[in-house]
C-alpha positions in Angstrom: 0.0 0.0 0.0 2.8 2.5 0.9 6.1 2.9 -0.9 8.6 4.3 1.6 11.7 6.1 0.3 14.1 5.9 3.2 17.7 6.1 4.5 19.1 5.4 7.9 18.8 8.9 9.4 16.7 10.2 12.4 14.0 11.4 10.0 14.0 8.1 8.2 13.7 6.2 11.5 10.6 8.1 12.3 8.7 6.4 9.5 9.9 2.9 9.9 9.1 3.1 13.6 5.5 4.2 12.7 5.2 1.4 10.1 6.4 -1.2 12.5 4.2 0.1 15.3 1.0 0.1 13.2 1.6 -2.9 10.9 0.8 -0.8 7.9 2.0 -2.7 4.8 4.9 -0.9 3.0 7.6 -1.5 0.5 11.0 0.0 1.5 13.1 1.8 -1.2 16.5 2.7 0.1 17.8 6.1 -1.0 21.6 6.1 -0.3 22.1 9.8 0.5 25.9 9.4 0.7 25.9 8.2 -2.9 23.6 10.9 -4.2 20.5 8.8 -4.8 18.3 11.7 -3.6 19.2 13.7 -6.7 17.9 11.2 -9.1 15.0 12.6 -11.3 12.6 9.8 -10.3 13.1 10.6 -6.6 12.9 14.3 -7.1 9.4 13.9 -8.6 8.4 12.5 -5.2 10.5 14.7 -2.9 11.4 18.0 -4.7 13.5 19.1 -1.7 15.8 16.0 -2.4 15.4 14.8 1.2 14.3 11.6 2.7 11.9 10.3 3.9 9.1 10.4 1.3 6.2 8.1 0.6 3.8 7.2 -2.2 0.4 6.0 -1.0 -1.0 3.7 -3.7 -4.5 3.6 -2.0 -5.2 7.1 -0.7 -8.4 7.7 1.3 -10.0 9.7 -1.5 -9.8 6.8 -3.9 -7.8 8.9 -6.4 -4.4 8.6 -8.0 -1.4 7.6 -5.9 -0.4 10.4 -3.5 3.2 11.3 -2.8 4.3 13.2 0.3 7.7 14.4 1.6 8.6 15.9 5.0 8.6 13.5 7.9 6.2 15.5 10.1 3.6 15.7 7.3 4.1 12.0 6.6 3.6 11.0 10.3 0.4 13.2 10.5 -0.9 11.7 7.2 -0.3 8.1 8.2 -1.7 8.6 11.7 -5.0 9.9 10.2 -5.0 7.2 7.5 -4.6 4.4 10.1 -6.4 5.9 13.0 -3.5 5.1 15.2 -1.0 7.1 17.3 -2.9 10.4 17.0 -5.9 10.9 19.3 -9.3 11.7 17.8 -10.0 13.8 20.9 -9.8 17.5 19.7 -7.6 18.8 22.4 -5.3 15.8 22.7 -4.9 15.7 19.0 -3.6 19.3 18.9 -1.5 18.7 22.0 0.2 16.0 20.1 0.6 17.9 16.9 2.2 20.9 18.5 5.0 18.7 19.8 5.4 17.1 16.4 5.9 20.6 15.1 8.2 21.4 18.0 10.4 18.6 16.9 10.3 19.6 13.3 11.1 23.3 14.0 13.4 23.0 17.0 14.9 19.7 18.1 15.6 18.3 14.6 17.1 21.5 13.1 19.2 22.4 16.2 20.5 18.9 16.8 21.2 18.6 13.1 23.3 21.7 13.1 25.0 20.3 16.3 25.9 17.2 14.3 27.2 19.2 11.4 29.5 21.5 13.3 30.7 18.9 15.8 31.3 16.1 13.4 31.3 17.2 9.8 32.6 20.8 9.5 36.0 20.9 7.7 37.3 23.1 10.5 36.5 23.6 14.1 34.3 26.6 14.7 34.0 27.2 18.4 31.2 29.7 18.2 29.0 27.5 16.0 29.7 24.4 18.2 28.9 26.3 21.4 25.7 27.8 19.9 24.2 24.5 18.8 25.4 22.3 21.7 23.9 24.8 24.1 20.6 25.0 22.1 20.4 21.2 22.1 20.9 21.3 25.8 18.1 23.7 26.2 15.8 21.6 24.1 16.6 18.5 26.1 15.6 20.5 29.2 12.3 21.4 27.6 11.5 17.8 26.8 12.7 16.7 30.2 10.3 19.1 31.9 7.5 18.0 29.7 8.1 14.4 30.7 8.4 15.0 34.5 4.7 14.1 35.1 3.7 11.9 32.2 5.0 8.7 30.6 4.9 10.1 27.0 5.0 13.5 25.5 1.2 13.8 24.9 0.2 11.5 27.7 -0.2 8.4 25.6 2.3 7.0 23.1 1.9 9.0 19.8 3.6 10.4 16.8 5.0 13.1 19.0 7.2 10.5 20.7 8.1 8.9 17.3 9.1 12.3 15.9 11.4 13.2 18.8 12.9 9.9 19.8 15.4 9.4 16.9 16.8 12.9 17.5 17.7 12.4 21.1 21.3 11.1 20.6 23.3 12.3 23.6 26.6 10.7 22.5 26.5 12.6 19.2 25.3 15.9 20.7 27.7 16.4 23.6 24.9 15.9 26.1 24.9 14.0 29.4 21.6 12.1 29.5 21.9 11.7 33.3 21.3 15.5 33.6 17.8 14.8 32.2 16.3 11.9 34.2 12.8 12.1 32.9 14.1 12.2 29.3 16.4 9.3 30.0 13.5 7.2 31.4 11.4 8.1 28.3 14.2 7.2 25.9 14.8 3.9 27.6 11.1 3.1 27.5 10.8 3.7 23.8 14.0 1.9 23.0 12.5 -1.2 24.6 9.4 -1.2 22.3 9.5 -4.2 19.9 8.5 -2.1 16.9 11.4 0.4 17.6 13.9 -2.5 17.9 12.6 -3.8 14.5 12.9 -0.4 12.9 16.6 -0.1 13.9 17.3 -3.7 12.9 16.0 -2.7 9.4 18.5 0.2 9.4 21.4 -2.1 10.3 20.5 -4.4 7.5 20.4 -1.7 5.0 23.3 0.3 6.2 25.5 -1.6 8.7 27.5 1.5 9.7 24.3 3.1 11.0 24.7 0.9 14.1 27.5 3.1 15.3 26.2 6.3 16.9 29.6 8.0 16.4 30.0 7.1 12.7 31.0 10.0 10.4 30.6 10.4 6.7 33.6 10.0 4.3 35.0 13.0 2.5 33.2 11.8 -0.7 29.9 11.5 1.2 30.4 15.0 2.7 30.8 16.5 -0.7 27.6 14.9 -1.9 25.6 15.9 1.2 27.0 19.3 2.0 28.4 20.7 -1.3 25.1 21.2 -3.2 23.9 24.5 -4.6 21.0 25.6 -6.8 22.7 23.7 -9.6 21.1 20.5 -8.4 17.5 21.9 -8.9 16.6 21.2 -12.5 
């Protein structure tokens, strides 16, 4: 029913976790971003921003032609509505969940991503940039830790808010001490123990064995593909 275009990144993990949690049938199409698969014309027709993940729903709810979607937050929202799972139908609980999905998309993901870039991938050490994004990641960990101090999951019950945030909490890559955030640590361990989450990360290891290492860095060739693009790639 669903074609999933995927690579072994935090945003990619979000969708395999959702699929494994719900049992929604899907076909996995690896897009090796280190080799430049994301710039192939057939993928750009699905994901014009040349980013994974993306999906094609062969059986959309309106009964029309196949529907393609990019952006992991939009995909999670769409699939939750399609399946009726992991997003409450209660009006207030639904929007409580969605605001935290958007928090991850607009805050935790981008800030942690810049943290990764300047700590691990930049060709030269830039202390200001490293300090800026490590501190902002620290602040966001604190926001999530506070949110979780009186509830098991971000929106009370396990939802797409947890699935969105979980793959981006990677203390060992982000110069964070998880012990400073006990509620966040408990939440992360709880989600890591879920069978569907374990299956999702096993899929990642099969597709890209190096993804099992949390400290793995890209090669210089991969960095050129990932970080050296300009408007010239948009055709």
